[in-house]
N, C-alpha and C positions, 0 to 999 in steps of 0.2 A: 704623392700617391694618385693625383688626378690623371697623370700621364703614365704610360707603361715604360718607365725608365729601365726597369729590370723585369725579369720574368715573374718574380714573386708577387709584386703588387697586382700584376695581371691575373695570376692564378687566384689571388685572394678575391679580386673583383668577380671573377668567373664563379668561384664558389659561392659568393654572396648571392649572385644572380640565380644560381641553381637552387639555393635555399629558398629565395623569394619565389622562384617559379614553382617550386614544390609546394610552398605554402598556398600560392594562388590555386594550384591544382587541387589541393585538399579542400579549399573553399568551394570549388566547383563540384567536387564529389559530394560534399556535404549538402549542397543545395539540390543537386540534380539526381543523385543516385541513392544516397543513404545519409541519414543524420548521424554525425559523429559528435560525441560530447567533448567539450573543452576539457583540457587537463594535460598535465605533463606525463609523457611516457618515456621511461628510461629503459631502453631495450638492452643495455649493456650489463645492467645489474640484475641479479636475481632478487625476488622479493625476500625481505627478511621476515623471520618468524619471531614474534615476541611472546615469550611464555609468561603469562600473568601468574600472580601468586595463587590465584584460585584454581589453577589447573587447566584453564582454557588456553588454546593457542590462537592468538590474534594475528592475522596475516596483514603485514604492512606493505604497501606498494605505492608507486607513484600514481596509480589510477585513483580516481575518486570512487567513493563507495558505490557498489552496484553498477559501476560503469563498464560498458562493453565497447569494443572498437567499432562495431558496426551492427546495425539491426534494421529490419524492414520498417518502412514508414507506414503508419496506420492510415487507413482510408478515411477515417473520421476527421473532419476538418475542425481545427480549434483556433482560437484567437492567440495573440501573443501571450507569452507565459511569464508573468511576474508572480502570480499565485497559481493555484490549480486553475487551469483555463476554463472559461465558460464554454459550454457546447454551442457551436455556431451553426453547423449544418448536419442534418441527419444522413445516415447511409441506409441503403436498402438491402433486402435479402436478395442480392444479385446471384443468379444461378452460376454465372461465370466465376464469381469469387469463390463460391462453394466448390466448384469443380477444380479450381486452381489449388485447393488444399492438398490434393494428392494423398500421400500417406497419412496426413493428419485427419482425414475425413473418417475417423472412427470415434465412437463415443468413449472418450477417456477423460472428459472434463465435466464436472457438475458446477454450475454457478447458481447463486441465489441472492435475492435481495428481499426487502420487506417494507411494508408501510403499516405501522402499528399506532393505534390511537387517533385515527383519522387525521394524520399529519397532512397539512395542505388541503384538507377537505376531501381527499380521495386520491386515486391514481391519476397521474398526468397522461396526456395523449400525445406528447411530443418527446423527441429524443428517446424513444423506446429502443433499447439494444436489440438488434436482429440476431436470431439464434441460428448458427450454421449447423451442419449435420454432425459435427464432431463434439457437440455440446448439448447437455441437458440443462435446461434453465427452469428455475422454480421461483415463483413470486408468492411470498407469504403475506396474508392479510388477515386481520381480525374481523369479526362480524361487522362492527361499526364502520370500519373503513370500507369494507365491501359494499355495504348499503349506501354509503355516501359517494361511491365511485359511479360515474356515468357508465351505462352499459356499453356505449360505443368505445369508451376508453379501455374497459376491461376486455372487450372483444378484440381490440387492436393488439393488446399484449398477447392474447391467445393466438391470433393470426400470425404474429411474428415469432411464434414458437415457444412462448412461455406457458408453463403449467402452473395454474393457480392453486395454492394450498391454503386451507383455513388453519388458523392457530387460535387457541384459547388464551385470553389474557391471564397473566399470572397475578396473584395477589400482591399488592404493593407492600413495602415495608414502612417503617416509621420515617425513613429518610428518602426513599425512592418510590416513585409512582409505579403502578402496575404496568402501564404502557411502556415505560422506560425499562423496567425489569424484563418485560417480555422481549423487547428489542435486544437486550444484553443476552438473554437466554438463547435467542436465535443466533446471535453473533458468535458466542463462545461455546455454547453447548447445543448445536443443532440436533435435529432428530437423528437417532442412531442409523436409520436407513440411508442417510446421506453419508455418514462416516464409514459404513460397512457395505456399501454397494459395490458396483462394478467399476467405479471411477478411480482414476489414478490421482486426479487433482480435484480439490474443492476450493472454489473461489467465492468469497463473500464480499459484497460491497454495499455501502449505504444507499438508501433509496434515492438520494439526489446525485449519485455518481453514475456515470455512463462509461462503459468499456466497449471497445470494438471487439466483439467476441470472435470474429474471424481470425484475429491475430494471436489468440491465446495458445493454440497448439505449438506453433514454432517457438513462441516466446518461452513457454514453460519447459520445453525440452532442454533449454540452456541451464536449467536449475535442478536437474534430477538429483543432484547430490545434496540439496538443501531440504530440510523438513518444513521450513516456514519462510514465507516472503511477506514483508511488511513495508509500509511507506515510511521512509525516513522523515522525521519531523524537522530536520535541520534546514529545510528551505525557508523556515521562519527565522531561524537564528543558528549560527554555527555552534555546535556542541563541543567541538574539538574531539578528544577521545573519551570524554566523560558525559554520558547521556544524562547524568544527574543534574548537570547545570541547566539543561533545557527543561527538564522536569521542574526544577525550582523556579525557572523563569515563567513557565506557563502557569504554574500553580499560583504564584504571586499575582500574575496578571488576572487570573480568575478571581482571586480574593478581593482585588481592588477595582478592576475595570469591568469585569464581566461576572459580577457576583451572583447575578440571577441564576446562572447555570449551576451553581453549587450551594445556593443559599440553604436548602433544606438539610444538607449534610456538612455544613461549614465546619462545625466543631470536629467532626470525624476527619475531614480533610486536613485540618490543622494538626490533629494528633498523628495522622499518617505522615505528614511532613516531618514532624519532630522525630518520629521513629526512624524514617529513612535517613534523615540528617545524621543521627547518631551512628547508624550503620555505615554511612558513607565516610564519616570521620574516623570510624574504627574505635569508637568510645564505648560501645555497648558489650564488648567482649566476644562478638561474633565475627564471622568473616567479613572483611571490609566490602561494602557494597559499591562497586564501581562499574555500572553498566556501560557498555561501549556506545549504545544508541538510545535515543528516545524516539518513540514511534507515534505516528498518527494512524488511527485504526479505521479509517474510511474504507480500507480494502485489506482483506486478509486472505492469503493464499496458502493452502495446506497441501503438502505432498503426502497423500494417503498411503503411498507405497513405501515411504521411507521407514527405516528401522526405528526411528525415534518418533514416529507419528503418535504412538500411544502416550509418550511423554508430553507432547504438545497438548493432547487432549486433557491430560491431568493438570497441566499448568493453566489451561484455559478454564477448567472446572473450578480451580481455586480463584481465578480471576472473577468468574461469575458470582461465586459466593460472596466475595468482597464487594461486588457491585450492589449488594443489598444495603451496604453502609455508606458507600461513596458514589456520587452520581457520575463522576468522570472516570471512564474506564482507562483512559490514557495514563492516568496517574498510577495504574495498577499493573498493566501488562509487562513493562520492563522488569519489574520487581519479581514477578512470578516466573518469568522466563529465566532470569538470573539464578534464582534459587533452584531451578530445574536444570541448571548448567546448559541452557539452550541459547544463551545470548550470542555466542560467537558462531553458532551454527545457523542462526537466523540471518537471512539476507535482508539488509535495510536498503531499499531501492529509492533512489532520488526521484523527486516529484517529476522533474522534467523528463527523465528517462521513461517513466511510466506513461506520461502523456505522449511522448514520441512513439513508444513501442506498442502500447495497447490502447491508444486513444483515450486515456483517462481524462474525463472532463466533468464539469459540474453543471447541472441544470439550475436555472434561476428559480428561487423559491420566494414565496411571500413571507414565510415565517423563517426567521434566522435559526440556524442550527449551531449548537456549540461544538 
């Protein structure tokens, strides 16, 4: 085979070289033009549709979940990604970037974040997301946090386009503090004017998360058929096709290694696990609980124009009510989406894809978050 004794070995070698050249070319495209995600693509077979017993249709394909062949690179610089990347360089409200938005430069997106309970002593003055012309951005602060925030920091947020809104602390429950409940209220049941306004999309993210807001318009247009986008938890551990496995793993990790985050509601968490385990095993007489995904709720993207938007609102309302008993909302979200028949309509986006596409990164904090 080393020499071309017949034409077939030669053809074989040429084909191999063509494949290798194609692979090399893809690497160059990946580095210089756009970031493409690793994964096998079978162009010859159509995706199969698996009809689950509970009436949803789960689409199976050779692409990884939430994966797209090509997308624009965020202008926000991030470090190498083994976990959610740390923010490394800030970007500015560049007029050229805003002008380059073209048809996306209309206000069709609302974003919001919050700092409740004087977390980190007040608002930071670095890695503040810059607000382009097609986005309305809101920062919710309680009175104590606002008082502890340096005026220069608050003015910087306003200068970069953020509208500061005051929020009143909720009364705590026996198991969850008022500050934490207020954060959950904002996360899952934001003010009605945010849900019923002029916006097509509503994007919520934790106070220590940064997004490149310039990229949101083109990114979200890819998901107009989806009522809800969430971060797939499986970058921590592969869940396979059963999100319950990742729920169980994280719950046990919390109970034994990070107990401080659920200490006040520990008995309720254990009771919740027993309930879901019975439903997952199908031993309680109800529909078997087999969620396809487990989510991390650092970022929540809601399609307010979708015909199922009201169902998302209802499911999140039930989630917030349960947050009065259990400190960890990630234990709750998959369950209430499942029982609203929203699990397979919800897009679970890989962490690296969000980092590449919309510049998702984390700011360093003095106080650890759960």
